[in-house]
GUDRENLO-687369 format. One record per residue (C-alpha): residue number from 1; chain; x, y, z negated; residue in one letter. Coordinates in pm, 1 decimal, padded with zeros to 6 digits. Each point is the difference from the previous one (the first is absolute). Layout:
REM GUDRENLO-687369
  resi  chain         u         v         w  resn
   NUM      A         X         Y         Z     A
...
***
This chain:
REM GUDRENLO-687369
  resi  chain         u         v         w  resn
     1      A   02826.2   01101.7  -01192.3     M
     2      A  -00369.6  -00077.4   00025.9     S
     3      A  -00143.6  -00070.6   00342.4     H
     4      A  -00353.3   00064.5  -00113.4     Q
     5      A  -00158.9   00279.5   00194.1     S
     6      A  -00159.7   00299.9  -00156.8     A
     7      A  -00365.9   00082.3   00027.5     T
     8      A  -00114.7  -00131.6   00340.6     P
     9      A  -00095.1   00264.6   00256.7     P
    10      A  -00367.7   00073.4   00044.5     R
    11      A  -00162.9  -00111.2   00322.3     I
    12      A  -00113.9   00310.4   00185.4     G
    13      A  -00281.1   00052.2   00246.5     R
    14      A   00234.8  -00017.6   00298.6     E
    15      A   00135.6  -00337.4  -00112.7     T
    16      A  -00350.9  -00138.6  -00048.5     R
    17      A  -00096.8   00125.5   00344.6     R
    18      A   00297.2  -00174.5   00161.0     R
    19      A  -00072.8  -00323.4  -00186.3     V
    20      A  -00363.9   00008.8   00110.1     W
    21      A   00114.9   00052.6   00360.2     A
    22      A   00162.9  -00344.6  -00009.4     F
    23      A  -00299.4  -00158.1  -00173.9     A
    24      A  -00263.4   00156.2   00228.6     R
    25      A   00025.6  -00265.0   00278.3     P
    26      A  -00081.4  -00264.4  -00262.2     Y
    27      A  -00284.6   00195.4  -00159.9     R
    28      A  -00267.0  -00257.9   00083.2     S
    29      A   00215.4  -00286.6  -00125.3     L
    30      A   00084.9   00186.7  -00320.9     I
    31      A  -00367.4   00074.1  -00068.3     I
    32      A  -00085.3  -00363.8   00068.9     G
    33      A   00287.2  -00112.3  -00222.4     F
    34      A  -00123.3   00214.9  -00289.0     L
    35      A  -00354.5  -00123.7   00058.6     G
    36      A   00113.5  -00362.5  -00019.1     V
    37      A   00200.9   00073.4  -00315.3     V
    38      A  -00307.5   00157.8  -00157.1     T
    39      A  -00226.5  -00289.8   00099.7     A
    40      A   00249.5  -00254.5  -00132.0     S
    41      A   00027.3   00183.5  -00332.5     S
    42      A  -00377.6   00017.2  -00037.8     V
    43      A  -00039.4  -00364.8   00095.6     L
    44      A   00250.6  -00097.9  -00268.0     G
    45      A  -00249.4   00074.7  -00278.6     V
    46      A  -00281.5  -00205.2   00154.3     V
    47      A   00114.3  -00347.8  -00121.5     P
    48      A  -00010.8   00093.4  -00373.0     P
    49      A  -00358.7   00117.9   00040.0     L
    50      A  -00093.1  -00317.2   00185.9     L
    51      A   00163.9  -00218.8  -00264.4     F
    52      A  -00196.2   00182.6  -00268.2     R
    53      A  -00321.8  -00079.4   00182.7     E
    54      A   00107.6  -00362.5   00042.2     I
    55      A   00084.3  -00053.3  -00367.5     I
    56      A  -00261.2   00217.2  -00170.2     D
    57      A  -00275.1  -00051.1   00254.0     G
    58      A   00004.4  -00303.8   00227.6     A
    59      A   00172.1  -00246.8  -00235.3     I
    60      A  -00179.7   00121.9  -00312.5     A
    61      A  -00337.5  -00029.2   00171.8     E
    62      A   00084.0  -00320.8   00186.4     G
    63      A  -00085.8   00155.9   00336.9     D
    64      A   00187.5  -00210.8   00256.1     R
    65      A  -00116.6   00193.9   00303.8     D
    66      A   00120.5   00325.3  -00150.5     R
    67      A   00326.5  -00165.7  -00102.8     L
    68      A   00056.4  -00121.7   00356.5     T
    69      A  -00071.2   00343.6   00144.7     L
    70      A   00232.1   00175.1  -00244.3     L
    71      A   00272.7  -00257.1   00066.4     G
    72      A  -00026.8   00063.5   00373.1     L
    73      A   00021.2   00374.2  -00063.6     L
    74      A   00320.1  -00049.8  -00200.8     V
    75      A   00152.8  -00199.4   00285.9     V
    76      A  -00117.7   00260.9   00250.8     G
    77      A   00153.2   00281.0  -00205.6     A
    78      A   00332.5  -00184.0  -00014.7     A
    79      A  -00001.1  -00058.7   00376.9     L
    80      A  -00094.7   00361.7   00068.9     A
    81      A   00282.6   00122.0  -00221.8     Q
    82      A   00246.1  -00224.6   00184.7     A
    83      A  -00115.5   00139.9   00335.8     V
    84      A   00027.1   00357.9  -00128.0     L
    85      A   00348.6  -00072.6  -00132.3     S
    86      A   00105.7  -00126.3   00343.7     F
    87      A  -00143.8   00308.1   00172.9     I
    88      A   00168.4   00225.6  -00255.7     E
    89      A   00340.0  -00158.5   00063.4     R
    90      A  -00047.6   00020.6   00377.7     W
    91      A  -00099.5   00367.8  -00010.0     A
    92      A   00284.3   00084.5  -00238.4     S
    93      A   00255.8  -00177.4   00219.0     A
    94      A  -00133.8   00159.7   00319.2     T
    95      A   00009.4   00352.6  -00140.9     V
    96      A   00331.0  -00054.1  -00179.1     G
    97      A   00191.1  -00143.2   00294.5     E
    98      A  -00148.6   00261.4   00232.4     G
    99      A   00113.6   00277.9  -00232.0     L
   100      A   00350.5  -00145.6  -00023.1     I
   101      A   00022.3  -00010.9   00379.7     F
   102      A  -00132.7   00354.5   00046.9     D
   103      A   00219.5   00149.0  -00272.8     L
   104      A   00315.9  -00166.0   00127.4     R
   105      A  -00068.0   00100.8   00360.3     V
   106      A  -00070.3   00360.3  -00103.9     A
   107      A   00309.8   00011.8  -00219.8     L
   108      A   00220.6  -00152.8   00269.4     F
   109      A  -00131.9   00244.8   00262.0     D
   110      A   00067.2   00287.9  -00239.1     H
   111      A   00354.9  -00118.7  -00066.3     V
   112      A   00063.7  -00031.0   00374.1     Q
   113      A  -00084.0   00369.2   00048.7     R
   114      A   00230.9   00125.5  -00275.1     L
   115      A   00324.2   00179.2   00094.8     P
   116      A   00336.3  -00173.3  -00021.6     V
   117      A   00099.6   00216.9  -00295.7     T
   118      A  -00270.2  -00168.7  -00207.9     F
   119      A   00173.3  -00337.8   00032.6     F
   120      A   00334.4   00145.3  -00104.4     T
   121      A  -00155.4   00121.1  -00325.7     R
   122      A  -00228.8  -00296.5  -00076.1     T
   123      A   00105.5  -00347.8  -00105.9     Q
   124      A  -00111.9  -00283.7   00226.0     T
   125      A  -00105.4  -00200.1  -00303.4     G
   126      A  -00239.7   00274.9  -00107.3     A
   127      A  -00172.5  -00014.4   00338.2     L
   128      A  -00023.8  -00379.3  -00016.5     V
   129      A  -00151.6   00025.8  -00346.9     S
   130      A  -00259.7   00245.9   00130.3     R
   131      A  -00094.6  -00233.3   00284.0     L
   132      A  -00029.9  -00302.4  -00227.1     N
   133      A  -00076.5   00068.4  -00366.4     N
   134      A  -00181.8   00333.8   00019.5     D
   135      A  -00229.4  -00110.0   00282.0     V
   136      A  -00096.7  -00318.6  -00182.5     I
   137      A  -00058.3   00201.3  -00318.1     G
   138      A  -00241.3   00229.0   00184.0     A
   139      A  -00185.5  -00300.4   00140.6     Q
   140      A  -00032.8  -00159.1  -00344.6     R
   141      A  -00136.3   00323.1  -00144.8     A
   142      A  -00286.7   00004.4   00249.9     L
   143      A  -00094.5  -00367.4   00020.5     T
   144      A   00115.2  -00125.8  -00339.9     G
   145      A  -00039.3   00281.5  -00250.1     T
   146      A  -00317.4   00143.2   00153.1     L
   147      A  -00172.6  -00338.6   00009.8     G
   148      A   00107.6  -00079.8  -00355.7     T
   149      A  -00127.3   00331.7  -00136.3     V
   150      A  -00339.5  -00040.3   00168.4     V
   151      A  -00030.8  -00364.9  -00106.8     A
   152      A   00090.8   00077.5  -00361.9     N
   153      A  -00244.5   00290.6  -00018.7     A
   154      A  -00289.6  -00201.9   00143.5     I
   155      A   00086.5  -00303.0  -00213.8     T
   156      A   00008.6   00211.1  -00316.7     A
   157      A  -00337.6   00157.2   00079.2     L
   158      A  -00176.0  -00323.9   00094.5     T
   159      A   00152.5  -00185.8  -00294.9     T
   160      A  -00122.8   00268.8  -00238.0     L
   161      A  -00352.9  -00023.1   00141.7     V
   162      A   00009.1  -00380.1  -00020.4     T
   163      A   00116.8   00006.2  -00361.6     L
   164      A  -00284.5   00233.4  -00091.1     F
   165      A  -00245.7  -00239.9   00161.9     L
   166      A   00146.4  -00298.9  -00183.5     L
   167      A   00051.4   00151.6  -00347.4     E
   168      A  -00009.0   00376.4  -00051.2     W
   169      A   00119.6  -00008.8  -00363.2     R
   170      A   00323.7  -00180.6   00081.1     I
   171      A   00046.7   00235.5   00295.8     T
   172      A  -00023.2   00306.3  -00225.3     L
   173      A   00253.2  -00154.7  -00237.2     L
   174      A   00234.9  -00067.3   00290.8     A
   175      A  -00033.1   00360.2   00119.9     M
   176      A   00093.5   00127.4  -00346.0     V
   177      A   00318.4  -00208.3   00010.4     L
   178      A   00077.4   00087.9   00363.5     L
   179      A   00214.3   00312.1  -00072.0     P
   180      A   00238.4  -00219.4  -00200.9     M
   181      A   00090.4  -00174.4   00326.9     F
   182      A  -00026.4   00293.4   00243.4     I
   183      A   00246.2   00234.0  -00173.2     L
   184      A   00289.6  -00251.7  -00018.3     P
   185      A  -00075.2  -00111.2   00357.0     A
   186      A   00030.0   00357.6   00128.4     R
   187      A   00330.5   00047.4  -00178.6     R
   188      A   00136.2  -00327.8   00134.4     V
   189      A  -00129.5   00092.1   00346.9     G
   190      A   00199.0   00323.6   00003.2     R
   191      A   00311.2  -00186.8  -00111.0     T
   192      A  -00046.1  -00264.8   00268.8     V
   193      A  -00051.4   00272.2   00262.3     A
   194      A   00328.4   00166.4  -00101.4     D
   195      A   00183.9  -00332.7   00009.2     I
   196      A  -00149.0  -00083.8   00340.1     T
   197      A   00099.4   00339.9   00138.9     R
   198      A   00352.5  -00041.0  -00135.0     E
   199      A   00019.8  -00349.5   00148.3     G
   200      A  -00103.3   00127.3   00342.2     M
   201      A   00261.8   00275.8  -00015.6     N
   202      A   00272.3  -00245.0  -00103.1     L
   203      A  -00106.0  -00245.3   00270.0     N
   204      A   00016.0   00273.6   00263.5     A
   205      A   00343.3   00106.1  -00124.4     S
   206      A   00122.3  -00361.0   00008.2     M
   207      A  -00126.7  -00051.1   00356.2     N
   208      A   00163.9   00322.2   00112.1     A
   209      A   00333.0  -00096.0  -00157.8     T
   210      A  -00003.5  -00354.3   00140.5     M
   211      A  -00087.6   00118.8   00349.6     T
   212      A   00279.0   00257.8  -00005.5     E
   213      A   00260.5  -00240.9  -00139.9     R
   214      A  -00085.9  -00292.7   00228.4     F
   215      A  -00044.9   00209.2   00313.6     N
   216      A   00353.9  -00058.9   00122.6     V
   217      A   00068.1   00058.4   00367.3     S
   218      A   00066.5  -00326.8   00181.7     G
   219      A  -00122.9  -00218.3  -00287.1     A
***
């Protein structure tokens, strides 16, 4: 019997509203986090442009002053990217851990208000899995997936602009070949998403079973 789930349920407006309610207290941090991700992605294309100026300009013309200035700019760009990376990790950790705390407190408070009949129908392991795995999954979706999507989009755009500035003919050739890589990647992405979803379901089932089997009175 296959454990793979069918088509995943669509996320409705009510679900999005409830998710945003948990993210609202961290709105400023999330905006700052996305801003830092954007700045870091844009800054990542600066060194290639500087190296082009160093090789084709300063070295070719023998301009030492210009070479020194460009070298300092390369070092400054590297240091700035390191600082942005540190801020990005700090903001991601702050928002992520705060969300985990808020979600677990809200879930625990909700469970405490449920009637006794709920606990006679629900496995303890399922509740433990909700408190642990599902909460962490929600946190990763906001701080991990969101940041990755924004960073990849900005990186793709800035890289495309940089390639056009460096050599537009090679860029056009690369764009012609791009669909050959996008279509297989989308197919593999859907497969990986299905496998990941199945793995999460199996992990939740395993945790529920282990908690029920090992939860022996007096042990």
